[in-house]
PyMOL commands that place a pseudoatom at each C-alpha (Angstrom):
pseudoatom trace, name=CA, resn=SER, resi=1, chain=A, elem=C, hetatm=0, pos=[-18.809, -5.885, 7.509]
pseudoatom trace, name=CA, resn=ARG, resi=2, chain=A, elem=C, hetatm=0, pos=[-17.903, -9.014, 5.391]
pseudoatom trace, name=CA, resn=GLN, resi=3, chain=A, elem=C, hetatm=0, pos=[-20.275, -8.120, 2.611]
pseudoatom trace, name=CA, resn=ARG, resi=4, chain=A, elem=C, hetatm=0, pos=[-18.866, -4.899, 1.683]
pseudoatom trace, name=CA, resn=SER, resi=5, chain=A, elem=C, hetatm=0, pos=[-15.261, -3.566, 1.421]
pseudoatom trace, name=CA, resn=TRP, resi=6, chain=A, elem=C, hetatm=0, pos=[-13.472, -2.283, 4.452]
pseudoatom trace, name=CA, resn=GLY, resi=7, chain=A, elem=C, hetatm=0, pos=[-13.501, 1.438, 4.212]
pseudoatom trace, name=CA, resn=VAL, resi=8, chain=A, elem=C, hetatm=0, pos=[-16.072, 4.338, 4.083]
pseudoatom trace, name=CA, resn=PRO, resi=9, chain=A, elem=C, hetatm=0, pos=[-18.380, 3.978, 1.210]
pseudoatom trace, name=CA, resn=LEU, resi=10, chain=A, elem=C, hetatm=0, pos=[-18.711, 6.956, -1.144]
pseudoatom trace, name=CA, resn=PRO, resi=11, chain=A, elem=C, hetatm=0, pos=[-22.717, 7.740, -1.312]
pseudoatom trace, name=CA, resn=PHE, resi=12, chain=A, elem=C, hetatm=0, pos=[-22.840, 8.295, -5.099]
pseudoatom trace, name=CA, resn=LEU, resi=13, chain=A, elem=C, hetatm=0, pos=[-25.228, 6.972, -7.430]
pseudoatom trace, name=CA, resn=LEU, resi=14, chain=A, elem=C, hetatm=0, pos=[-23.691, 6.866, -11.077]
pseudoatom trace, name=CA, resn=ASP, resi=15, chain=A, elem=C, hetatm=0, pos=[-25.511, 7.045, -14.218]
pseudoatom trace, name=CA, resn=VAL, resi=16, chain=A, elem=C, hetatm=0, pos=[-24.766, 3.463, -15.875]
pseudoatom trace, name=CA, resn=ASP, resi=17, chain=A, elem=C, hetatm=0, pos=[-24.217, 4.598, -19.268]
pseudoatom trace, name=CA, resn=SER, resi=18, chain=A, elem=C, hetatm=0, pos=[-22.335, 7.851, -18.789]
pseudoatom trace, name=CA, resn=GLY, resi=19, chain=A, elem=C, hetatm=0, pos=[-20.812, 7.175, -15.225]
pseudoatom trace, name=CA, resn=GLU, resi=20, chain=A, elem=C, hetatm=0, pos=[-21.737, 10.641, -14.257]
pseudoatom trace, name=CA, resn=PRO, resi=21, chain=A, elem=C, hetatm=0, pos=[-22.928, 11.170, -10.532]
pseudoatom trace, name=CA, resn=HIS, resi=22, chain=A, elem=C, hetatm=0, pos=[-26.452, 11.748, -10.148]
pseudoatom trace, name=CA, resn=PRO, resi=23, chain=A, elem=C, hetatm=0, pos=[-27.351, 15.629, -10.454]
pseudoatom trace, name=CA, resn=ARG, resi=24, chain=A, elem=C, hetatm=0, pos=[-28.709, 15.528, -6.905]
pseudoatom trace, name=CA, resn=THR, resi=25, chain=A, elem=C, hetatm=0, pos=[-25.667, 14.094, -5.385]
pseudoatom trace, name=CA, resn=PRO, resi=26, chain=A, elem=C, hetatm=0, pos=[-25.681, 16.483, -2.397]
pseudoatom trace, name=CA, resn=GLU, resi=27, chain=A, elem=C, hetatm=0, pos=[-29.132, 15.381, -1.019]
pseudoatom trace, name=CA, resn=ILE, resi=28, chain=A, elem=C, hetatm=0, pos=[-27.879, 11.786, -1.360]
pseudoatom trace, name=CA, resn=ILE, resi=29, chain=A, elem=C, hetatm=0, pos=[-25.024, 12.564, 0.548]
pseudoatom trace, name=CA, resn=ASP, resi=30, chain=A, elem=C, hetatm=0, pos=[-27.200, 14.217, 3.304]
pseudoatom trace, name=CA, resn=LEU, resi=31, chain=A, elem=C, hetatm=0, pos=[-29.533, 10.921, 2.918]
pseudoatom trace, name=CA, resn=ALA, resi=32, chain=A, elem=C, hetatm=0, pos=[-26.357, 8.640, 3.527]
pseudoatom trace, name=CA, resn=ALA, resi=33, chain=A, elem=C, hetatm=0, pos=[-25.315, 10.726, 6.548]
pseudoatom trace, name=CA, resn=GLU, resi=34, chain=A, elem=C, hetatm=0, pos=[-28.826, 10.309, 7.911]
pseudoatom trace, name=CA, resn=VAL, resi=35, chain=A, elem=C, hetatm=0, pos=[-29.051, 6.466, 7.392]
pseudoatom trace, name=CA, resn=VAL, resi=36, chain=A, elem=C, hetatm=0, pos=[-25.599, 6.002, 8.672]
pseudoatom trace, name=CA, resn=GLU, resi=37, chain=A, elem=C, hetatm=0, pos=[-26.142, 7.960, 11.916]
pseudoatom trace, name=CA, resn=GLN, resi=38, chain=A, elem=C, hetatm=0, pos=[-29.459, 6.142, 12.316]
pseudoatom trace, name=CA, resn=GLY, resi=39, chain=A, elem=C, hetatm=0, pos=[-28.564, 2.669, 11.398]
pseudoatom trace, name=CA, resn=GLY, resi=40, chain=A, elem=C, hetatm=0, pos=[-24.801, 2.392, 11.315]
pseudoatom trace, name=CA, resn=ILE, resi=41, chain=A, elem=C, hetatm=0, pos=[-22.537, 1.978, 8.253]
pseudoatom trace, name=CA, resn=GLU, resi=42, chain=A, elem=C, hetatm=0, pos=[-24.106, -1.071, 7.054]
pseudoatom trace, name=CA, resn=ALA, resi=43, chain=A, elem=C, hetatm=0, pos=[-27.501, 0.608, 6.841]
pseudoatom trace, name=CA, resn=TRP, resi=44, chain=A, elem=C, hetatm=0, pos=[-26.117, 2.590, 3.660]
pseudoatom trace, name=CA, resn=SER, resi=45, chain=A, elem=C, hetatm=0, pos=[-24.817, -0.633, 2.115]
pseudoatom trace, name=CA, resn=LYS, resi=46, chain=A, elem=C, hetatm=0, pos=[-28.287, -2.298, 2.569]
pseudoatom trace, name=CA, resn=LEU, resi=47, chain=A, elem=C, hetatm=0, pos=[-30.085, 0.531, 0.546]
pseudoatom trace, name=CA, resn=SER, resi=48, chain=A, elem=C, hetatm=0, pos=[-30.836, -0.260, -2.974]
pseudoatom trace, name=CA, resn=CYS, resi=49, chain=A, elem=C, hetatm=0, pos=[-30.900, 2.495, -5.935]
pseudoatom trace, name=CA, resn=ALA, resi=50, chain=A, elem=C, hetatm=0, pos=[-34.726, 2.518, -5.765]
pseudoatom trace, name=CA, resn=ASP, resi=51, chain=A, elem=C, hetatm=0, pos=[-34.810, 3.014, -2.027]
pseudoatom trace, name=CA, resn=ILE, resi=52, chain=A, elem=C, hetatm=0, pos=[-32.426, 6.075, -2.436]
pseudoatom trace, name=CA, resn=LEU, resi=53, chain=A, elem=C, hetatm=0, pos=[-34.348, 7.581, -5.508]
pseudoatom trace, name=CA, resn=GLN, resi=54, chain=A, elem=C, hetatm=0, pos=[-37.617, 7.083, -3.269]
pseudoatom trace, name=CA, resn=ARG, resi=55, chain=A, elem=C, hetatm=0, pos=[-36.029, 8.896, -0.275]
pseudoatom trace, name=CA, resn=ILE, resi=56, chain=A, elem=C, hetatm=0, pos=[-35.085, 11.823, -2.283]
pseudoatom trace, name=CA, resn=ALA, resi=57, chain=A, elem=C, hetatm=0, pos=[-38.306, 11.955, -4.150]
pseudoatom trace, name=CA, resn=ASP, resi=58, chain=A, elem=C, hetatm=0, pos=[-36.495, 11.161, -7.579]
pseudoatom trace, name=CA, resn=THR, resi=59, chain=A, elem=C, hetatm=0, pos=[-38.796, 9.635, -10.204]
pseudoatom trace, name=CA, resn=SER, resi=60, chain=A, elem=C, hetatm=0, pos=[-36.267, 8.397, -12.450]
pseudoatom trace, name=CA, resn=SER, resi=61, chain=A, elem=C, hetatm=0, pos=[-35.793, 4.743, -13.181]
pseudoatom trace, name=CA, resn=PRO, resi=62, chain=A, elem=C, hetatm=0, pos=[-33.570, 2.748, -10.622]
pseudoatom trace, name=CA, resn=ALA, resi=63, chain=A, elem=C, hetatm=0, pos=[-32.328, 0.908, -13.651]
pseudoatom trace, name=CA, resn=ARG, resi=64, chain=A, elem=C, hetatm=0, pos=[-30.541, 4.018, -14.814]
pseudoatom trace, name=CA, resn=TRP, resi=65, chain=A, elem=C, hetatm=0, pos=[-28.349, 4.167, -11.785]
pseudoatom trace, name=CA, resn=SER, resi=66, chain=A, elem=C, hetatm=0, pos=[-25.813, 2.135, -10.002]
pseudoatom trace, name=CA, resn=LYS, resi=67, chain=A, elem=C, hetatm=0, pos=[-24.449, 2.634, -6.446]
pseudoatom trace, name=CA, resn=SER, resi=68, chain=A, elem=C, hetatm=0, pos=[-20.781, 3.718, -6.445]
pseudoatom trace, name=CA, resn=SER, resi=69, chain=A, elem=C, hetatm=0, pos=[-18.635, 0.685, -4.955]
pseudoatom trace, name=CA, resn=ASP, resi=70, chain=A, elem=C, hetatm=0, pos=[-15.834, 3.106, -4.320]
pseudoatom trace, name=CA, resn=ILE, resi=71, chain=A, elem=C, hetatm=0, pos=[-14.605, 3.793, -0.681]
pseudoatom trace, name=CA, resn=LEU, resi=72, chain=A, elem=C, hetatm=0, pos=[-12.267, 5.885, 1.482]
pseudoatom trace, name=CA, resn=GLU, resi=73, chain=A, elem=C, hetatm=0, pos=[-10.032, 3.022, 2.447]
pseudoatom trace, name=CA, resn=VAL, resi=74, chain=A, elem=C, hetatm=0, pos=[-9.279, 2.751, 6.138]
pseudoatom trace, name=CA, resn=TRP, resi=75, chain=A, elem=C, hetatm=0, pos=[-5.910, 4.385, 6.063]
pseudoatom trace, name=CA, resn=PHE, resi=76, chain=A, elem=C, hetatm=0, pos=[-7.555, 7.600, 4.733]
pseudoatom trace, name=CA, resn=ASP, resi=77, chain=A, elem=C, hetatm=0, pos=[-9.480, 7.697, 8.131]
pseudoatom trace, name=CA, resn=SER, resi=78, chain=A, elem=C, hetatm=0, pos=[-6.502, 7.020, 9.980]
pseudoatom trace, name=CA, resn=GLY, resi=79, chain=A, elem=C, hetatm=0, pos=[-4.255, 9.700, 8.179]
pseudoatom trace, name=CA, resn=THR, resi=80, chain=A, elem=C, hetatm=0, pos=[-6.608, 12.368, 8.639]
pseudoatom trace, name=CA, resn=THR, resi=81, chain=A, elem=C, hetatm=0, pos=[-7.838, 11.988, 12.257]
pseudoatom trace, name=CA, resn=HIS, resi=82, chain=A, elem=C, hetatm=0, pos=[-5.526, 14.779, 13.381]
pseudoatom trace, name=CA, resn=THR, resi=83, chain=A, elem=C, hetatm=0, pos=[-7.722, 17.355, 11.687]
pseudoatom trace, name=CA, resn=THR, resi=84, chain=A, elem=C, hetatm=0, pos=[-10.589, 16.689, 14.095]
pseudoatom trace, name=CA, resn=VAL, resi=85, chain=A, elem=C, hetatm=0, pos=[-8.440, 16.683, 17.198]
pseudoatom trace, name=CA, resn=LEU, resi=86, chain=A, elem=C, hetatm=0, pos=[-5.739, 19.163, 16.759]
pseudoatom trace, name=CA, resn=LYS, resi=87, chain=A, elem=C, hetatm=0, pos=[-5.986, 22.875, 16.437]
pseudoatom trace, name=CA, resn=THR, resi=88, chain=A, elem=C, hetatm=0, pos=[-5.424, 24.305, 12.985]
pseudoatom trace, name=CA, resn=SER, resi=89, chain=A, elem=C, hetatm=0, pos=[-5.980, 27.458, 10.918]
pseudoatom trace, name=CA, resn=HIS, resi=90, chain=A, elem=C, hetatm=0, pos=[-7.553, 25.317, 8.192]
pseudoatom trace, name=CA, resn=PRO, resi=91, chain=A, elem=C, hetatm=0, pos=[-11.065, 26.811, 7.482]
pseudoatom trace, name=CA, resn=HIS, resi=92, chain=A, elem=C, hetatm=0, pos=[-12.880, 23.470, 7.746]
pseudoatom trace, name=CA, resn=SER, resi=93, chain=A, elem=C, hetatm=0, pos=[-11.208, 21.977, 10.794]
pseudoatom trace, name=CA, resn=GLY, resi=94, chain=A, elem=C, hetatm=0, pos=[-14.166, 23.116, 13.017]
pseudoatom trace, name=CA, resn=HIS, resi=95, chain=A, elem=C, hetatm=0, pos=[-11.666, 24.913, 15.467]
pseudoatom trace, name=CA, resn=GLU, resi=96, chain=A, elem=C, hetatm=0, pos=[-11.960, 28.417, 13.901]
pseudoatom trace, name=CA, resn=ASP, resi=97, chain=A, elem=C, hetatm=0, pos=[-13.391, 29.708, 17.235]
pseudoatom trace, name=CA, resn=GLY, resi=98, chain=A, elem=C, hetatm=0, pos=[-10.512, 28.242, 19.152]
pseudoatom trace, name=CA, resn=GLY, resi=99, chain=A, elem=C, hetatm=0, pos=[-12.466, 25.224, 20.137]
pseudoatom trace, name=CA, resn=PRO, resi=100, chain=A, elem=C, hetatm=0, pos=[-11.303, 22.086, 21.881]
pseudoatom trace, name=CA, resn=GLU, resi=101, chain=A, elem=C, hetatm=0, pos=[-7.813, 21.010, 21.219]
pseudoatom trace, name=CA, resn=ALA, resi=102, chain=A, elem=C, hetatm=0, pos=[-6.411, 17.655, 22.195]
pseudoatom trace, name=CA, resn=ASP, resi=103, chain=A, elem=C, hetatm=0, pos=[-3.857, 17.549, 25.075]
pseudoatom trace, name=CA, resn=LEU, resi=104, chain=A, elem=C, hetatm=0, pos=[-2.476, 14.329, 23.722]
pseudoatom trace, name=CA, resn=TYR, resi=105, chain=A, elem=C, hetatm=0, pos=[-2.783, 12.581, 20.437]
pseudoatom trace, name=CA, resn=LEU, resi=106, chain=A, elem=C, hetatm=0, pos=[-1.544, 8.948, 20.213]
pseudoatom trace, name=CA, resn=GLU, resi=107, chain=A, elem=C, hetatm=0, pos=[-1.179, 6.572, 17.411]
pseudoatom trace, name=CA, resn=GLY, resi=108, chain=A, elem=C, hetatm=0, pos=[-0.244, 2.754, 17.738]
pseudoatom trace, name=CA, resn=HIS, resi=109, chain=A, elem=C, hetatm=0, pos=[3.419, 1.975, 17.646]
pseudoatom trace, name=CA, resn=ASP, resi=110, chain=A, elem=C, hetatm=0, pos=[2.586, -0.069, 14.224]
pseudoatom trace, name=CA, resn=GLN, resi=111, chain=A, elem=C, hetatm=0, pos=[1.204, 3.061, 12.596]
pseudoatom trace, name=CA, resn=HIS, resi=112, chain=A, elem=C, hetatm=0, pos=[3.640, 5.832, 13.299]
pseudoatom trace, name=CA, resn=ARG, resi=113, chain=A, elem=C, hetatm=0, pos=[6.633, 4.756, 11.156]
pseudoatom trace, name=CA, resn=GLY, resi=114, chain=A, elem=C, hetatm=0, pos=[6.966, 6.667, 7.937]
pseudoatom trace, name=CA, resn=TRP, resi=115, chain=A, elem=C, hetatm=0, pos=[3.669, 8.459, 7.654]
pseudoatom trace, name=CA, resn=PHE, resi=116, chain=A, elem=C, hetatm=0, pos=[2.304, 9.511, 11.042]
pseudoatom trace, name=CA, resn=HIS, resi=117, chain=A, elem=C, hetatm=0, pos=[2.726, 13.416, 11.562]
for i in range(1, 117): cmd.bond("trace and resi %d" % i, "trace and resi %d" % (i + 1))
show_as sticks, trace
zoom trace
């Protein structure tokens, strides 16, 4: 982890001239999820643009693309964990069917001052 920024990498390839995302970004995101599930977060950071393009069967030149260095920093993860453990009416919460609900949700005493819900 010392070789990359702390946080969750955003799996985008960006056009080096325009900065626009790759037109097959949804496939790249799916690939990133698969790679991370199989090999951990470092597996994604080790993939080159050429590796990514090959895995999605894209024949464009790897020199045309750069991997985004943007991340969701660690506080984003921490600040949104409640959406996966608490029931909510939000349609993307995963709890529409009345699924699991936490009996207790705790955060470290150093985290809850000022922002913890």
